[in-house]
NUVEX-62470 format. One line per 3 residues: for each residue z negated, x, y of N, C-alpha, C. Coordinates in steps of 0.02 Angstrom, whole numbers, padded with zeros to 5 digits. Each point is the difference from the previous one (the first is absolute). Layout:
BEGIN
Z X Y Z X Y Z X Y; ...
***
This chain:
BEGIN
-01861 -03254 01296 00053 -00021 00045 00067 00030 -00023; 00043 -00042 -00027 00064 00023 -00026 00054 -00013 00052; 00031 00054 00024 00051 -00006 00053 00066 00025 -00027
00051 -00041 00006 00068 00018 -00019 00037 00020 00064; 00021 00063 00004 00035 00026 00059 00074 00002 -00016; 00040 -00036 00040 00072 -00005 -00012 00037 00038 00055
00033 00055 -00020 00036 00044 00046 00075 -00004 -00011; 00037 00029 00046 00073 -00001 -00006 00029 00071 -00004; -00042 00051 -00002 00026 00069 00001 -00038 00042 -00052
00031 00052 -00026 -00035 00045 -00046 -00060 00032 00033; -00054 00005 -00037 -00064 00022 00027 -00008 00075 -00006; 00035 00036 00043 -00001 00073 -00003 -00068 00028 00020
-00015 00060 -00024 -00063 00032 00016 00006 00045 00061; 00056 00038 00007 00005 00050 00053 00051 -00019 00054; 00060 -00016 -00020 00053 -00011 00051 -00006 -00069 00030
-00056 -00013 00032 -00010 -00064 00033 00040 -00001 00065; 00031 -00057 00014 00039 -00006 00062 -00006 -00071 00025; -00021 -00007 00062 -00007 -00066 00029 -00072 -00025 -00002
-00017 -00040 00050 -00069 -00023 00005 -00023 -00041 -00059; 00045 -00041 -00028 -00020 -00043 -00056 -00019 00042 -00060; 00043 00047 -00019 -00012 00040 -00059 -00064 00041 00007
-00010 00030 00058 -00059 00042 00010 -00063 -00043 00000; 00001 -00055 00037 -00060 -00039 00007 -00022 -00030 -00067; 00047 -00027 -00038 -00019 -00031 -00064 -00024 00053 -00049
00035 00056 -00002 -00018 00054 -00047 -00072 00024 00012; -00017 00014 00062 -00067 00026 00015 -00053 -00055 -00002; 00019 -00060 00019 -00047 -00056 -00002 -00019 -00017 -00072
00047 00004 -00046 -00015 -00011 -00070 -00051 00051 -00025; 00011 00063 00018 -00048 00052 -00020 -00070 -00016 00025; -00006 -00020 00063 -00065 -00014 00030 -00033 -00061 -00033
00039 -00052 -00012 -00027 -00060 -00031 -00027 00014 -00069; 00037 00040 -00038 -00021 00015 -00069 -00064 00042 -00002; -00009 00043 00049 -00060 00043 00001 -00060 -00034 00032
00012 -00039 00052 -00056 -00031 00036 -00024 -00065 -00032; 00045 -00036 -00033 -00018 -00065 -00028 00020 -00002 -00074; -00044 00026 -00044 00017 00003 -00071 00006 -00069 -00033
-00023 -00052 00034 00007 -00067 -00029 00071 -00026 00005; 00042 00033 00041 00070 -00020 00006 00040 00031 -00058; 00036 -00042 -00035 00044 00022 -00053 00072 -00015 00021
00036 00052 00016 00068 -00007 00026 00052 00005 -00056; 00046 -00046 00000 00062 00008 -00039 00056 00004 00050; 00042 00051 -00006 00052 00012 00049 00069 -00007 -00031
00041 -00040 00031 00069 -00011 -00023 00047 00027 00053; 00045 00045 -00021 00052 00024 00046 00062 00018 -00041; 00058 -00002 00031 00062 00013 -00037 00005 00072 -00024
00029 00009 -00059 00017 00067 -00026 -00062 00044 -00007; -00057 -00031 -00018 -00062 00040 -00002 -00002 00046 -00061; 00048 -00005 -00045 00002 00045 -00057 00039 00064 00015
00029 00005 00059 00044 00057 00015 -00034 00055 00038; -00064 -00006 00015 -00032 00047 00044 -00068 00021 -00027; -00025 00056 00023 -00066 00024 -00019 -00051 -00026 00050
-00046 -00041 -00023 -00049 -00031 00043 -00069 00031 -00013; -00045 -00005 00050 -00069 00022 -00012 -00030 -00040 -00057; -00040 00033 -00041 -00026 -00033 -00060 -00048 -00056 00016
-00032 00003 00059 -00050 -00052 00016 00031 -00063 00029; 00067 -00002 00006 00033 -00058 00028 00030 -00041 -00058; -00025 -00060 -00012 00026 -00040 -00055 00064 -00035 00020
00054 00017 -00034 00065 -00030 00014 00027 -00036 -00061; 00030 -00057 00012 00032 -00036 -00054 00075 00010 00004; 00032 00018 -00055 00071 00020 00005 00049 -00058 00005
-00003 -00037 00056 00054 -00046 00015 00060 00043 00021; 00053 -00005 -00035 00053 00051 00006 00056 -00018 00048; -00006 -00056 00035 00056 -00021 00041 -00024 -00025 00068
00044 00009 00049 -00010 -00032 00065 00027 -00071 -00007; -00044 -00049 -00002 00020 -00068 -00017 00042 -00033 00054; 00007 00031 00057 00040 -00028 00054 00068 00034 00007
00014 00047 -00045 00064 00035 00005 00057 -00044 -00027; 00060 00014 00021 00058 -00038 -00024 00022 00026 -00068; 00029 -00045 -00040 00029 00020 -00063 -00050 00016 -00055
-00061 -00025 00005 -00051 00014 -00050 00017 -00039 -00064; -00007 00033 -00057 00012 -00032 -00064 -00047 -00060 -00009; 00025 -00059 -00016 -00042 -00060 -00006 -00057 00009 -00051
00013 00036 -00053 -00052 00009 -00051 -00056 00043 00029; 00018 00054 00036 -00051 00041 00032 -00041 -00040 00050; 00035 -00040 00040 -00034 -00042 00049 -00049 -00048 -00034
00023 -00032 -00053 -00042 -00048 -00036 -00062 00034 -00029; 00009 00058 -00031 -00056 00035 -00031 -00051 00023 00053; 00026 00025 00056 -00046 00023 00052 -00039 -00057 00031
00033 -00058 00008 -00035 -00058 00028 -00055 -00024 -00047; 00013 00002 -00065 -00052 -00019 -00048 -00060 00046 00005; 00013 00064 00007 -00055 00048 00006 -00039 -00012 00064
00036 -00012 00055 -00034 -00013 00064 -00042 -00064 -00004; 00026 -00050 -00033 -00038 -00062 -00006 -00066 00011 -00037; 00003 00040 -00053 -00061 00015 -00038 -00048 00042 00042
00026 00049 00037 -00043 00042 00042 -00032 -00041 00055; 00036 -00048 00027 -00030 -00044 00051 -00056 -00041 -00030; 00010 -00026 -00060 -00052 -00039 -00033 -00063 00041 -00012
00009 00065 -00012 -00056 00045 -00015 -00033 00027 00063; 00021 -00021 00059 -00025 00027 00063 -00041 -00052 00038; -00043 00025 00044 -00038 -00045 00045 00036 -00007 00067
00033 00054 00022 00035 00001 00064 00065 00038 -00009; 00053 -00024 00034 00064 00035 00000 00010 00028 00070; 00011 00065 00003 00009 00036 00064 00074 00019 00006
00034 -00029 00048 00071 00011 00011 00010 00046 00059; 00044 00049 -00007 00016 00045 00055 00072 -00010 00021; 00010 -00039 00054 00066 -00011 00029 00049 -00034 -00048
-00024 -00031 -00053 00045 -00032 -00048 -00030 -00066 -00023; 00044 -00049 -00012 -00023 -00063 -00028 -00009 00008 -00075; -00048 -00035 -00028 -00013 00003 -00072 00051 -00045 -00035
00036 00026 -00051 00056 -00038 -00029 -00021 -00053 -00050; -00064 -00009 -00012 -00024 -00049 -00049 -00047 -00049 00035; 00009 -00064 -00013 -00045 -00050 00028 -00067 00004 -00035
-00054 00001 00040 -00067 00005 -00028 -00050 -00029 00049; -00054 -00026 -00027 -00053 -00028 00042 -00050 00053 00023; 00007 00061 -00026 -00046 00052 00019 00008 00017 00075
-00056 00014 00035 00005 00015 00071 00038 00064 00014; 00039 -00001 00053 00044 00057 00016 -00016 00026 00070; -00009 00066 00003 -00009 00036 00063 00065 00038 00014
00031 -00015 00057 00063 00033 00018 -00014 00051 00056; 00018 00063 -00013 -00003 00052 00052 00069 00007 00031; 00005 -00015 00065 00063 00004 00037 00000 00063 00043
00053 00040 -00008 00004 00063 00036 00060 00006 00047; 00046 -00047 -00006 00059 00000 00043 00032 -00068 00000; 00045 -00012 00047 00036 -00063 00001 00076 00011 00009
00022 00060 -00014 00070 00019 00015 00047 -00010 -00059; -00024 -00022 -00057 00042 -00004 -00059 -00006 -00069 -00033; 00054 -00019 -00034 00003 -00067 -00029 -00054 -00010 -00052
-00011 00049 -00044 -00048 -00010 -00054 -00071 -00008 00027; -00017 00039 00052 -00067 -00006 00029 -00009 -00069 00031; 00051 -00025 00034 -00005 -00066 00030 -00005 -00055 -00053
00036 00009 -00055 -00007 -00048 -00055 -00071 00000 -00029; -00031 00059 -00002 -00068 00003 -00024 -00046 -00042 00043; 00010 00003 00066 -00042 -00038 00046 00013 -00075 -00005
00064 -00019 -00003 00017 -00070 00003 00002 -00035 -00067; 00004 00038 -00056 00010 -00032 -00065 -00054 00016 -00051; -00051 00038 00018 -00048 00023 -00050 -00056 -00050 -00016
-00008 -00051 00042 -00057 -00046 -00008 -00065 00039 -00002; -00007 00048 00046 -00060 00042 00002 -00060 -00040 00024; -00059 00024 -00020 -00063 -00031 00022 -00029 00036 00060
00008 00067 00002 -00020 00039 00057 00055 00051 00014; 00009 00017 00064 00050 00050 00018 -00033 00052 00044; 00015 00064 -00013 -00025 00056 00039 00058 00033 00036
-00006 00005 00066 00049 00037 00040 -00030 00068 00018; 00044 00050 00007 -00026 00067 00016 -00010 00011 00075; 00019 -00049 00042 -00011 00006 00072 00003 -00069 00032
-00031 -00006 00059 00005 -00062 00038 00073 -00013 00019; 00036 00053 00013 00071 -00007 00018 00038 -00036 -00055; -00008 00021 -00062 00035 -00032 -00055 -00024 -00072 -00009
-00065 -00009 00005 -00027 -00068 -00006 00031 -00046 00052; 00006 00023 00061 00027 -00042 00054 00074 -00017 -00010; 00036 00042 -00037 00070 -00015 -00013 00009 -00057 -00049
-00049 -00011 -00044 00009 -00046 -00056 -00048 -00059 -00001; -00057 00007 00032 -00054 -00049 -00011 00019 -00070 00024; 00042 -00005 00051 00020 -00066 00025 00047 -00036 -00047
00022 00036 -00053 00046 -00030 -00048 -00036 -00033 -00058; -00067 -00001 00002 -00038 -00030 -00055 -00056 -00044 00028; -00019 -00049 -00039 -00057 -00043 00018 -00066 00029 -00026
00004 00055 -00038 -00060 00028 -00031 -00027 00059 00042; -00007 -00011 00064 -00018 00054 00045 -00071 00026 -00013; -00044 -00045 -00022 -00069 00021 -00012 -00005 00044 -00062
00052 00004 -00039 00000 00042 -00060 00032 00068 00011; 00011 00018 00063 00031 00064 00017 -00053 00050 00024; 00006 00061 -00022 -00047 00054 00018 00040 00062 00019
-00026 00039 00047 00029 00065 00016 -00043 00055 -00029; 00027 00039 -00044 -00033 00060 -00026 00049 00058 00010; -00016 00048 00042 00048 00053 00017 00006 00051 -00056
00048 00045 00008 00002 00059 -00042 -00060 00044 00018; -00004 00058 -00029 -00060 00041 00006 00019 00074 00005; -00049 00039 00021 00006 00072 -00002 -00037 00025 -00062
00035 00035 -00043 -00032 00028 -00059 -00054 00050 00021; -00052 00006 -00041 -00056 00044 00017 00020 00072 00008; 00055 00020 -00031 00022 00071 00003 00039 00017 00062
00018 -00050 00040 00042 00012 00058 -00044 00021 00060; -00014 00065 00002 -00039 00031 00053 00034 00064 00021; -00016 00026 00058 00030 00061 00026 -00014 00058 -00048
00053 00037 -00018 -00004 00057 -00046 00013 00065 00037; -00031 00054 -00024 00011 00066 00030 00072 00023 -00010; 00026 00036 00049 00070 00019 -00001 00017 00046 -00059
-00047 00044 -00019 00012 00044 -00057 00010 -00041 -00064; -00041 -00052 -00009 00007 -00042 -00059 00065 -00040 00003; 00019 -00021 00060 00063 -00035 00009 00059 00044 -00021
-00003 00064 00019 00052 00047 -00017 00008 00006 -00076; -00057 00004 -00034 00002 00007 -00073 00030 -00061 -00033; -00021 -00060 00021 00024 -00061 -00031 00073 -00013 00017
00020 00015 00061 00068 -00015 00020 00051 00049 -00027; -00023 00058 -00025 00046 00050 -00028 00038 -00027 -00060; -00024 -00056 -00029 00035 -00031 -00056 00063 -00037 00023
00004 -00013 00065 00055 -00041 00026 00047 00038 00046; -00026 00048 00037 00042 00039 00045 -00038 00062 00020; 00035 00047 00032 -00031 00062 00022 -00038 -00011 00065
-00065 -00005 -00006 -00042 -00014 00059 -00004 00063 00044; 00010 -00009 00065 -00006 00054 00048 -00052 -00017 00052; -00050 00043 00009 -00057 -00015 00043 00019 -00007 00073
00053 00034 00021 00017 -00003 00071 00047 -00058 00017; 00019 -00039 -00050 00043 -00058 00013 -00042 -00058 00027; 00033 -00042 00040 -00031 -00061 00025 00034 -00059 -00035
-00034 -00026 -00051 00032 -00049 -00044 -00006 -00070 00028; 00057 -00034 00005 00004 -00070 00017 00014 -00039 -00065; -00044 -00045 -00017 00004 -00034 -00064 00040 -00065 00007
00041 -00012 -00050 00037 -00064 -00003 -00007 -00030 -00069; -00060 -00022 -00019 -00016 -00020 -00070 00023 -00070 -00017; 00065 -00011 00000 00028 -00066 -00014 00057 00005 -00049
00011 -00054 -00036 00058 -00003 -00044 00063 -00001 00043; 00054 00029 -00026 00062 00005 00039 00037 -00067 00005; -00013 -00036 00054 00034 -00063 00014 00023 00002 00072
00057 -00031 00014 00031 00005 00066 -00047 -00024 00056; -00037 -00054 -00012 -00042 -00029 00053 -00068 00034 00007; -00011 00053 -00038 -00064 00036 00005 00000 00052 00056
00058 00013 00031 00001 00041 00059 00013 00074 -00010; 00030 00019 -00057 00013 00071 -00013 00045 00031 00053; 00049 -00037 00023 00047 00029 00048 -00035 00016 00066
-00046 -00043 00022 -00038 00015 00060 -00045 00061 -00009; -00027 00007 -00062 -00042 00059 -00014 00041 00064 00009; 00063 -00001 -00022 00043 00058 00008 00013 00014 00074
00012 -00053 00039 00012 00009 00072 -00062 00028 00035; -00059 -00022 -00022 -00062 00026 00029 -00007 00074 -00016; 00013 00019 -00063 -00003 00070 -00019 00049 00041 00042
00060 -00025 00010 00050 00036 00039 -00025 00015 00070; -00036 -00049 00030 -00027 00012 00066 -00059 00049 -00002; -00042 -00006 -00051 -00060 00042 -00004 00018 00074 -00005
00050 00017 -00041 00014 00071 -00011 00034 00032 00060; 00021 -00040 00049 00023 00030 00062 -00057 00033 00038; -00061 -00024 -00013 -00060 00027 00032 -00039 00047 -00045
00003 -00013 -00065 -00038 00041 -00048 00034 -00002 -00068; 00026 00056 -00022 00037 00002 -00063 -00045 -00004 -00061; -00066 -00002 00009 -00047 -00003 -00056 -00007 -00071 -00028
00027 -00049 00035 -00006 -00068 -00026 00044 -00009 -00062; -00027 -00036 -00049 00035 -00010 -00064 -00012 -00072 -00023; 00053 -00034 -00018 -00003 -00070 -00023 00000 -00001 -00076
-00049 -00035 -00029 -00005 -00007 -00072 00024 -00070 -00021; 00047 -00002 -00046 00028 -00064 -00023 -00004 -00002 -00077; -00034 -00050 -00028 -00005 -00004 -00073 00063 -00029 -00032
00014 00024 -00060 00054 -00028 -00041 -00025 -00065 -00032; 00045 -00041 -00027 -00022 -00065 -00028 -00050 00009 -00057; -00049 -00045 -00004 -00049 00003 -00055 00028 -00027 -00065
-00026 00026 -00056 00023 -00023 -00065 -00018 -00072 -00014; -00052 -00024 00033 -00025 -00067 -00015 00043 -00055 00028; 00055 00017 00033 00046 -00050 00026 00068 00009 -00033
00001 -00007 -00066 00061 00014 -00038 00061 -00037 00027; -00010 -00063 00019 00057 -00041 00020 00032 00025 00064; -00037 00038 00040 00024 00020 00066 00019 00074 00004
-00009 00037 -00055 00009 00072 00003 00070 00019 00022; 00051 -00033 -00026 00069 00020 00015 00016 -00012 00074; -00017 -00059 00025 00015 -00015 00070 -00041 00044 00046
-00062 00015 -00018 -00042 00042 00042 00024 00073 -00001; 00024 00023 -00057 00029 00067 -00004 00062 00005 00044; 00041 -00053 -00001 00059 00000 00044 -00021 00004 00073
-00054 -00036 00017 -00024 00002 00069 -00023 00070 00019; -00035 00033 -00046 -00022 00069 00012 00059 00047 00011; 00052 -00009 -00040 00059 00042 00008 00032 -00009 00068
00000 -00062 00024 00025 -00013 00067 -00041 00034 00054; -00066 -00001 -00009 -00045 00035 00047 00014 00075 00000; 00010 00028 -00059 00013 00072 -00005 00064 00019 00037
00050 -00043 -00004 00063 00014 00036 -00011 00000 00076; -00039 -00049 00023 -00015 -00003 00072 -00038 00062 00022; -00049 00020 -00040 -00041 00059 00015 00043 00063 00002
00047 00004 -00046 00044 00059 -00002 00045 00002 00062; 00027 -00057 00020 00043 -00002 00059 -00040 00021 00062; -00063 -00019 00003 -00041 00017 00058 -00030 00070 -00005
00010 00033 -00056 -00027 00068 -00008 -00075 00003 -00005; -00030 -00050 -00034 -00073 -00005 -00004 -00028 00018 -00069; 00042 00029 -00043 -00021 00011 -00070 -00065 00041 -00005
-00009 00048 00044 -00060 00043 -00004 -00063 -00036 00023; 00008 -00058 00031 -00058 -00036 00027 -00013 -00066 -00035; 00035 -00013 -00055 -00011 -00060 -00040 -00011 00020 -00072
-00052 -00027 -00031 -00014 00013 -00070 00001 -00066 -00038; 00044 -00004 -00050 00001 -00056 -00046 -00042 00020 -00061; -00049 -00039 -00016 -00045 00019 -00055 -00008 -00059 -00048
-00023 00015 -00061 -00013 -00053 -00049 -00055 -00046 00026; 00002 -00061 -00026 -00052 -00049 00019 -00069 00029 -00015; -00046 -00007 00048 -00067 00029 -00008 -00042 -00044 -00046
-00028 00030 -00052 -00046 -00037 -00044 -00059 -00026 00041; -00024 -00057 -00020 -00053 -00034 00038 -00061 00045 00010; -00019 00038 -00051 -00059 00042 00005 00009 00057 00050
00062 00016 00018 00013 00054 00047 00010 -00025 00072; 00002 -00065 00009 00014 -00027 00067 -00052 00019 00053; -00065 00003 -00016 -00047 00021 00052 00015 00069 00029
00025 00046 -00042 00019 00067 00023 00064 -00003 00041; 00045 -00043 -00020 00064 -00009 00036 -00013 -00025 00071; -00039 -00054 00004 -00014 -00028 00066 -00041 00049 00044
-00046 00036 -00030 -00044 00044 00038 00036 00057 00033; 00057 00021 -00027 00034 00059 00027 00047 -00018 00056; 00013 -00064 00012 00049 -00020 00049 -00025 00003 00072
00046 00012 00046 -00015 -00008 00071 -00002 -00074 00018; 00050 -00036 -00025 00005 -00072 00010 00034 -00031 -00060; -00015 -00064 -00012 00040 -00040 -00046 00041 -00049 00042
00063 -00008 -00018 00043 -00048 00035 00008 -00063 -00043; -00006 -00057 00033 00007 -00065 -00034 00049 -00041 00043; 00064 00013 -00008 00050 -00027 00045 00038 -00059 -00030
-00032 -00035 -00045 00031 -00058 -00031 00013 -00055 00052; 00057 -00034 -00009 00015 -00059 00040 -00008 -00064 -00040; -00024 00008 -00061 -00010 -00057 -00044 -00066 -00035 00018
-00008 -00064 -00018 -00063 -00035 00014 -00055 00023 -00047; -00028 00058 00013 -00050 00030 -00044 -00062 -00045 -00002; -00022 -00016 -00060 -00057 -00045 -00007 -00067 00036 -00003
00001 00066 -00005 -00063 00038 00004 00014 00071 00027; 00021 00045 -00044 00013 00069 00022 -00048 00050 -00029; 00008 00014 -00066 -00045 00049 -00033 00003 00068 00032
00060 00021 00020 00008 00067 00031 -00046 00006 00060; -00006 -00053 00038 -00039 00001 00061 -00073 00017 -00014; -00032 -00037 -00046 -00071 00012 -00012 -00012 00064 -00041
00046 00016 -00045 -00008 00061 -00039 00005 00062 00044; 00047 00001 00044 00009 00058 00044 -00060 00008 00047; -00020 -00054 00031 -00056 00003 00048 -00065 00018 -00036
-00010 -00025 -00061 -00062 00017 -00037 -00003 00075 -00015; 00058 00033 -00003 00002 00072 -00011 00005 00040 00065; -00010 -00033 00056 -00003 00034 00064 00066 00015 00033
00053 -00032 -00023 00067 00012 00029 00023 -00062 00038; 00014 00005 00065 00022 -00058 00038 00067 -00026 -00025; 00010 -00065 00009 00062 -00033 -00020 00034 -00030 00061
00066 00009 00005 00039 -00030 00054 00045 -00054 -00031; -00003 -00060 00028 00039 -00055 -00028 00031 -00042 00054; 00043 -00047 -00022 00028 -00049 00045 -00044 -00062 00005
-00054 -00001 -00038 -00048 -00055 00005 00026 -00066 -00025; 00049 00000 -00046 00029 -00063 -00024 -00047 -00034 -00050; 00008 -00065 -00009 -00038 -00037 -00049 -00074 00005 00011
-00035 00020 -00053 -00074 00002 00001 -00028 00066 00024; 00041 00048 00018 -00024 00068 00012 -00053 00003 00055; 00010 -00036 00055 -00050 00004 00054 -00062 -00042 -00016
00006 -00045 -00048 -00060 -00036 -00025 -00042 00046 -00043; 00033 00038 -00043 -00035 00043 -00048 -00038 00056 00037; 00034 00034 00045 -00033 00050 00043 00025 -00011 00071
-00043 -00025 00044 00021 -00011 00070 00026 00065 00031; 00051 -00004 00042 00029 00060 00030 -00046 00032 00051; 00009 00066 00010 -00035 00033 00055 -00031 00067 -00016
-00020 00011 -00064 -00032 00064 -00016 00037 00034 -00057; -00020 -00014 -00062 00036 00030 -00056 00065 -00035 -00015; 00009 -00060 00026 00061 -00038 -00010 00035 -00006 00067
00055 00035 00007 00039 00001 00062 00061 -00044 -00009; 00011 -00047 00046 00053 -00050 -00007 00049 00007 00058; 00064 00000 -00018 00054 00003 00051 00048 -00058 -00013
00040 -00019 00050 00050 -00053 -00011 00050 00020 -00054; 00025 -00050 -00036 00048 00013 -00054 00061 00038 00027; 00015 00056 -00034 00058 00040 00018 -00012 00053 00053
-00059 00001 00030 -00013 00047 00055 -00024 00067 -00028; 00045 00035 -00032 -00020 00063 -00032 -00013 00055 00051; 00027 -00006 00061 -00014 00049 00052 -00075 00001 00016
-00031 -00059 00002 -00072 -00003 00014 -00040 00031 -00057; 00025 -00007 -00061 -00035 00030 -00057 00000 00076 00007; 00057 00028 00018 00005 00072 00011 -00052 00023 00051
-00005 -00037 00055 -00047 00018 00053 -00072 -00003 -00025; -00016 -00051 -00039 -00068 -00007 -00027 -00018 00059 -00045; 00047 00020 -00042 -00013 00056 -00046 -00008 00065 00039
00044 00013 00046 -00004 00062 00039 -00064 00004 00041; -00025 -00059 00022 -00061 -00002 00039 -00063 00002 -00043; 00008 -00005 -00066 -00058 00000 -00045 -00042 -00063 00004
00031 -00055 00021 -00037 -00063 00007 -00030 -00022 -00067; -00062 -00022 00002 -00034 -00026 -00059 -00032 00052 -00044; 00014 00064 00010 -00028 00052 -00044 -00076 00002 00004
-00027 -00006 00059 -00073 00002 00008 -00031 -00069 -00011; 00036 -00053 00019 -00028 -00067 -00003 00002 -00031 -00069; 00041 00027 -00046 00009 -00032 -00065 -00065 -00006 -00038
-00048 00043 00012 -00064 -00003 -00037 -00034 -00067 00009; 00008 -00032 00058 -00032 -00064 00011 00030 -00053 -00046; 00066 00000 -00006 00032 -00047 -00045 -00011 00018 -00073
-00009 00064 -00014 -00015 00021 -00069 -00063 -00034 -00024; -00053 00003 00039 -00064 -00031 -00019 00008 -00076 -00008; 00037 -00031 00046 00010 -00072 -00003 00038 -00021 -00062
00054 00037 -00015 00042 -00017 -00058 -00039 00006 -00065; -00037 00054 -00007 -00038 00011 -00062 -00053 -00054 -00009; -00031 -00021 00054 -00051 -00052 -00004 00031 -00069 -00013
00052 -00016 00037 00029 -00067 -00003 00038 -00013 -00064; 00036 00050 -00025 00043 -00010 -00058 -00030 00034 -00062; -00058 -00023 -00019 -00036 00028 -00056 00025 -00031 -00066
00018 00043 -00048 00021 -00024 -00065 -00056 -00039 -00035; -00061 00023 00008 -00057 -00034 -00030 -00005 -00072 00026; 00009 -00009 00065 -00005 -00066 00029 00057 -00045 -00024
00060 00027 -00004 00057 -00039 -00023 -00010 -00023 -00072; -00026 00045 -00043 -00013 -00018 -00070 -00052 -00055 -00004; -00051 00003 00042 -00051 -00052 00000 00029 -00068 00020
00043 00001 00050 00031 -00063 00022 00042 -00031 -00055; 00038 00041 -00036 00041 -00027 -00055 -00045 -00025 -00056; -00052 00038 -00015 -00046 -00021 -00053 -00030 -00068 00016
-00021 -00010 00061 -00029 -00064 00019 00050 -00057 -00007; 00063 00013 00015 00050 -00052 -00010 00011 -00015 -00074; 00000 00052 -00042 00007 -00011 -00072 -00058 -00043 -00026
-00060 00016 00021 -00059 -00037 -00023 00004 -00073 00022; 00019 -00011 00063 00005 -00068 00025 00053 -00040 -00038; 00057 00031 -00012 00052 -00034 -00038 -00019 -00009 -00073
-00036 00048 -00027 -00023 -00004 -00069 -00045 -00059 -00012; -00040 -00017 00051 -00043 -00059 -00006 00041 -00063 -00008; 00059 -00001 00030 00046 -00057 -00007 00018 -00010 -00073
00015 00056 -00034 00016 -00004 -00072 -00058 -00027 -00040; -00060 00024 00016 -00060 -00023 -00035 -00010 -00074 00010; 00008 -00024 00062 -00008 -00070 00015 00051 -00044 -00037
00060 00027 -00009 00051 -00037 -00036 -00018 -00010 -00074; -00039 00049 -00026 -00018 -00004 -00071 -00061 -00042 -00012; -00040 -00013 00052 -00062 -00039 -00008 00016 -00074 -00006
***
């Protein structure tokens, strides 16, 4: 089974950021180990500029073919290579992007969002044979726009097998690479990229209220990840703005800005928190932070936008408040809501969002589409 995976971002090993990057990176690992009959060829822009795991086969397509101002010769050469790779494949797996070459080979499109032009073009212009949505919420936003409804499937993201509750001593050791861990601090986690609609300002207001009751509360905010090169400058500017607000409010001793946490260290990061905050106002199509935090035994408080209440229903480990009601969040934290009940959602999340099950579902789709290729050749 020869699968051509077409990506739009550099395939980093450590500085993963965003549900798409994490899910594809770990899913590829699982597929390669569980199903040795799958032979993956992976195409992504600028794949010669980074150090990749040796077991991941990457083809050095050196350009983002949808960028403006691309040299025509480079575009022509890359399209020729893609055409040949498509001919040599049984199935083409697209992640949020349309395939730039016309081909009769069956195409599986993985849709992870509907907020951007390129992702919408992938859905409307890819001539896909099957489409996978990461949530019923996302499916419901788009499915009425196509006549191929029977070819749509929901396969959610997953909880990695390593995301389990870790002992505090081990958390201290691992987190010492990022900041000075203090055992008596009450850490509030804000594991999101710095974007205005992700709710950082509300997180600061919540902290301001919390320390009026207990000065041990500390808000953790990550710096921009390296894997988002295009956004680093704007995100750094956003961080500088946050720092100015924090300084004006006199909260410097209760806020820690730290480097982006490597994926392998995230179970320790989530395990040490009192709560994770998910205050996005964007139409979130899944919410990796939600399941990762709960799987490590840390309750998450959110506004419940998009698919969040579908992924984990509110009430125990997932606490939901109206958008902008940060006063209620402060009260929930001070009351310790969800601390004892989160274990029930932990078991549910680990069972429901199994990486092994997700890999099996994708494998079955590849096999079914691969039969289409075989039938075309008969």
